[in-house]
C-alpha positions in Angstrom: -165.5 274.2 92.6 -167.0 271.9 90.1 -164.6 268.0 89.1 -161.7 269.0 87.1 -161.8 264.9 86.1 -163.1 263.3 83.9 -162.8 260.0 86.2 -164.1 261.3 89.8 -166.9 262.0 87.6 -167.1 258.8 86.5 -166.9 257.1 89.6 -169.1 260.0 91.7 -172.1 259.0 88.7 -171.6 255.1 89.3 -171.4 255.0 93.0 -173.8 257.8 94.0 -171.9 260.6 95.7 -173.6 264.0 95.1 -171.5 266.6 93.2 -173.4 269.5 94.7 -176.3 270.3 96.5 -177.9 272.6 97.8 -176.9 273.7 101.3 -179.5 275.0 104.5 -180.1 278.5 103.2 -180.6 277.4 99.7 -177.1 278.1 98.0 -175.9 276.0 95.6 -172.9 274.0 96.6 -171.1 271.8 94.2 -168.5 269.3 96.0 -164.3 269.8 96.3 -162.6 266.8 94.8 -161.0 266.4 98.3 -164.5 265.1 99.6 -165.4 263.2 96.8 -162.2 261.8 96.7 -162.7 260.8 100.4 -165.7 259.6 99.7 -164.5 257.2 97.9 -161.8 255.8 100.2 -164.7 255.3 103.2 -166.1 252.9 100.2 -163.0 251.3 99.1 -162.2 253.0 95.9 -158.2 254.2 96.0 -158.7 257.7 93.6 -156.3 259.5 95.3 -154.6 260.4 92.3 -155.6 260.8 88.8 -153.9 257.4 87.5 -155.2 255.6 90.3 -158.4 257.2 89.7 -157.9 256.8 86.1 -157.7 253.1 87.1 -160.7 252.6 89.6 -162.7 254.0 87.0 -161.5 251.5 84.2 -161.6 249.2 87.2 -165.8 250.1 87.5 -166.5 250.0 84.0 -165.2 247.1 83.1 -166.3 245.1 86.4 -169.8 243.4 84.1 -167.2 241.6 82.0 -166.1 240.4 85.2 -168.8 238.8 86.0 -170.9 236.9 82.9 -172.7 234.3 85.0 -173.5 234.3 88.8 -171.6 232.5 90.9 -174.1 229.6 90.9 -176.3 228.5 88.5 -178.0 225.5 90.5 -181.2 223.7 87.1 -183.8 221.6 87.7 -184.1 220.1 83.9 -182.4 218.2 82.6 -181.1 220.0 79.3 -180.5 224.1 80.1 -179.3 227.0 77.7 -177.9 230.1 79.1 -176.9 232.8 77.0 -173.5 234.9 77.4 -172.5 237.6 76.3 -168.8 237.9 75.7 -166.7 241.5 74.9 -163.9 239.7 71.6 -160.9 237.9 72.3 -162.4 236.0 75.7 -161.8 233.3 77.6 -165.0 231.5 79.3 -163.9 227.8 81.3 -166.9 226.3 82.4 -167.4 223.5 85.1 -170.7 221.5 85.2 -171.3 219.2 88.3 -174.4 216.6 88.0 -176.0 216.1 90.7 -178.5 213.5 91.2 -181.3 213.7 94.1 -182.9 210.6 94.9 -186.5 210.7 96.5 -187.6 207.9 99.2 -190.5 207.0 100.1 -190.6 206.5 103.7 -193.6 204.3 105.9 -194.4 205.4 109.0 -193.3 208.2 109.3 -195.4 211.8 108.8 -193.9 215.3 107.0 
């Protein structure tokens, strides 16, 4: 039985869940919706109802827009540029922390 919910299909493809396979006898088998829902649940994705599957699908497909930059960017240059690609009507908050590291040569110490 093939997946009838397109959101389950999208979630299965996104997480690498096989939707079909050939068993040990070489017989083609399609994975049922209950199995895909159970595997998604094991991955922490609630797709137990069509509404929850749709919500989870929306969350998964929009993840890339929530994480545009890594949590921390360490730069060694005084001036640096980072390219941002943002969806329409998005807001950006940037915190800049400047730290000056000074090296001091200590005589008599090897290393």
